[in-house]
Backbone as CSV, one residue per row, in Angstrom:
resi,resn,N_x,N_y,N_z,CA_x,CA_y,CA_z,C_x,C_y,C_z
1,UNK,197.618,-7.926,123.114,196.283,-7.944,123.083,196.266,-6.543,122.100
2,UNK,196.625,-5.485,122.890,196.390,-3.970,122.995,196.722,-3.753,121.654
3,UNK,197.957,-4.249,121.183,198.426,-4.324,119.814,197.510,-4.590,118.667
4,UNK,196.642,-5.587,118.643,195.835,-6.001,117.706,194.768,-5.409,117.719
5,UNK,194.392,-4.844,118.644,193.020,-4.262,118.743,193.737,-2.294,118.147
6,UNK,194.289,-2.099,118.271,194.782,-0.684,117.635,195.451,-1.031,116.073
7,UNK,195.939,-2.127,115.797,196.076,-2.338,114.436,194.842,-2.590,113.809
8,UNK,193.670,-3.383,114.446,192.496,-3.379,113.839,191.380,-2.310,113.851
9,UNK,191.747,-1.186,114.556,191.407,-0.102,114.953,191.711,0.936,113.705
10,UNK,193.132,0.839,113.224,193.351,1.382,112.016,192.694,1.284,110.844
11,UNK,192.207,-0.283,110.623,191.655,-0.430,109.365,190.309,-0.212,109.638
12,UNK,189.574,-0.029,110.693,188.270,-0.436,110.657,187.765,1.321,110.758
13,UNK,188.256,2.382,111.111,188.559,3.908,110.895,188.288,4.210,109.703
14,UNK,188.479,3.320,108.334,187.932,3.485,106.894,186.587,2.473,106.548
15,UNK,185.851,2.062,107.409,184.887,0.667,107.163,183.530,1.354,107.659
16,UNK,182.749,0.894,106.059,181.593,1.403,106.559,180.716,0.286,106.348
17,UNK,179.820,0.507,107.371,178.811,-0.747,107.303,177.651,-0.443,107.042
18,UNK,176.878,-1.037,105.905,175.574,-0.643,105.449,174.690,-1.533,106.070
19,UNK,173.386,-1.509,106.612,172.468,-2.543,107.077,171.251,-2.253,106.219
20,UNK,170.736,-3.394,105.749,169.060,-3.521,105.117,168.327,-4.526,106.044
21,UNK,167.503,-3.869,106.631,166.281,-4.288,107.423,164.726,-3.753,107.261
22,UNK,164.413,-5.144,107.495,162.803,-4.805,106.786,162.134,-6.253,107.171
23,UNK,160.800,-6.260,106.799,160.092,-7.417,106.801,160.298,-7.977,105.385
24,UNK,160.182,-9.543,105.416,160.006,-9.885,104.093,159.905,-9.712,102.838
25,UNK,160.270,-9.934,101.733,159.668,-9.375,100.644,159.804,-8.066,100.190
26,UNK,160.710,-7.495,101.054,160.731,-5.636,100.663,161.974,-5.107,99.586
27,UNK,162.717,-6.318,99.481,163.702,-5.915,98.336,164.993,-5.684,99.075
28,UNK,165.140,-6.200,100.186,166.504,-5.974,101.097,167.372,-6.910,100.195
29,UNK,167.440,-8.173,100.112,168.601,-8.726,99.329,169.003,-8.369,97.955
30,UNK,168.088,-7.782,97.101,168.436,-6.969,95.672,168.873,-5.926,95.848
31,UNK,168.306,-4.905,97.146,169.016,-3.609,97.060,170.723,-4.005,97.531
32,UNK,170.817,-5.130,98.937,172.166,-4.934,99.229,172.834,-5.676,97.664
33,UNK,172.500,-6.202,97.038,173.672,-7.027,96.039,173.654,-5.754,94.987
34,UNK,172.934,-4.555,94.608,173.007,-3.838,93.849,173.754,-2.893,94.138
35,UNK,174.001,-2.252,95.737,174.829,-1.657,96.355,176.163,-2.131,96.376
36,UNK,176.197,-3.506,97.026,177.903,-3.843,96.687,178.228,-3.961,95.064
37,UNK,177.469,-4.281,94.534,178.223,-4.678,93.077,178.444,-2.728,92.517
38,UNK,177.656,-1.782,93.075,178.119,-0.085,92.622,179.558,-0.005,93.549
39,UNK,179.262,-0.568,94.924,180.588,-0.264,95.799,181.796,-0.682,95.083
40,UNK,181.878,-2.170,94.532,183.074,-2.478,93.930,183.756,-2.114,92.615
41,UNK,182.428,-1.695,91.871,183.008,-1.028,90.593,183.588,0.633,91.013
42,UNK,183.116,0.823,92.018,184.111,2.100,92.673,185.154,1.963,92.978
43,UNK,185.487,0.612,93.056,186.916,0.339,93.758,187.038,-0.085,95.223
44,UNK,186.198,-0.201,95.849,186.161,-0.297,97.286,186.091,-1.811,97.426
45,UNK,186.843,-2.776,98.689,186.536,-3.826,99.054,185.299,-4.039,99.505
46,UNK,184.364,-5.188,99.248,183.085,-5.324,99.769,182.616,-6.329,100.171
47,UNK,182.186,-6.613,101.271,181.501,-8.282,101.728,180.103,-8.181,101.756
48,UNK,179.381,-9.073,101.265,177.940,-8.619,101.348,177.483,-9.996,102.177
49,UNK,177.094,-10.276,103.526,176.693,-11.293,103.795,174.969,-11.476,104.320
50,UNK,174.427,-12.620,104.356,172.895,-12.501,105.106,173.102,-13.322,105.855
51,UNK,171.963,-13.123,106.536,171.786,-14.412,107.760,170.483,-15.159,107.299
52,UNK,169.478,-14.733,106.308,168.533,-15.591,106.211,168.965,-17.030,105.215
53,UNK,168.506,-18.093,105.922,168.692,-19.641,105.583,168.662,-19.436,104.076
54,UNK,167.367,-18.927,103.693,167.167,-18.670,101.590,168.493,-18.454,101.076
55,UNK,168.841,-18.622,100.055,169.816,-18.480,99.331,169.374,-17.237,98.373
56,UNK,169.149,-16.518,98.297,168.767,-15.272,98.253,169.660,-14.626,97.258
57,UNK,171.019,-14.179,98.350,172.002,-13.892,97.461,172.503,-14.583,96.525
58,UNK,172.985,-15.651,97.045,173.738,-16.426,95.899,172.643,-16.421,94.707
59,UNK,171.303,-16.491,94.560,170.394,-16.382,93.251,170.458,-15.004,92.555
60,UNK,171.060,-14.133,93.502,170.953,-12.607,92.700,172.428,-12.298,92.095
61,UNK,173.355,-13.146,92.816,174.584,-12.852,92.208,174.620,-13.993,91.101
62,UNK,174.327,-14.964,90.811,174.266,-16.377,90.141,175.824,-17.418,91.013
63,UNK,175.855,-16.904,92.121,177.150,-17.901,92.600,176.163,-18.742,93.935
64,UNK,176.970,-19.738,93.957,177.048,-20.518,95.251,178.129,-20.510,96.248
65,UNK,177.837,-20.803,96.999,179.196,-21.165,98.127,180.138,-21.727,97.790
66,UNK,180.015,-23.012,96.763,181.300,-23.630,96.512,182.057,-22.448,95.432
67,UNK,181.332,-21.421,94.427,181.971,-20.673,93.716,183.115,-19.824,94.212
68,UNK,183.035,-19.181,95.393,183.348,-18.039,96.121,184.832,-18.639,97.077
């Protein structure tokens, strides 16, 4: 188990987490998509996750869960 944690730590040392929070309708989904797309253009691996049950990210990226 220690080996797995140490192995993961090496990967996580180079990981940045960006969180967008706030009340509804303030542009969190738009900003997260724009940020994610820019980071991908810069050559970084990117994962965008939403906890919102609405499919705002899918609409913004013109993708559904089936397409990924």
